[in-house]
C-alpha positions in Angstrom: 1.6 24.1 11.4 -0.5 23.2 8.6 -0.5 19.3 8.4 -2.3 19.9 4.8 0.2 22.1 4.0 3.2 19.4 4.8 1.3 16.6 2.4 1.1 19.1 0.0 4.9 19.6 -0.1 5.5 16.2 0.3 2.8 15.1 -2.2 3.9 17.5 -5.0 7.8 16.3 -4.0 7.0 13.1 -4.7 5.6 13.7 -8.1 8.5 15.2 -9.2 11.4 13.1 -7.5 9.3 9.7 -8.2 9.5 10.6 -12.1 12.6 11.3 -12.1 13.9 8.5 -10.7 11.9 5.8 -13.1 13.7 8.3 -15.7 17.0 7.6 -14.7 16.8 4.1 -13.9 15.4 3.3 -17.5 18.0 5.1 -19.2 20.6 3.4 -17.4 19.4 0.8 -18.1 19.1 0.5 -21.8 
C-alpha cells in the first residue's frame, strides 16, 4: 500500500467534491 496514492486520491476527491458542494450551496441560497 502506498500512502502517496491514497493521499493523491483523497486530494482529487476533495478537489471535486468541495467545489461542487459549495456551488450547490450558493445556487440554493440565491
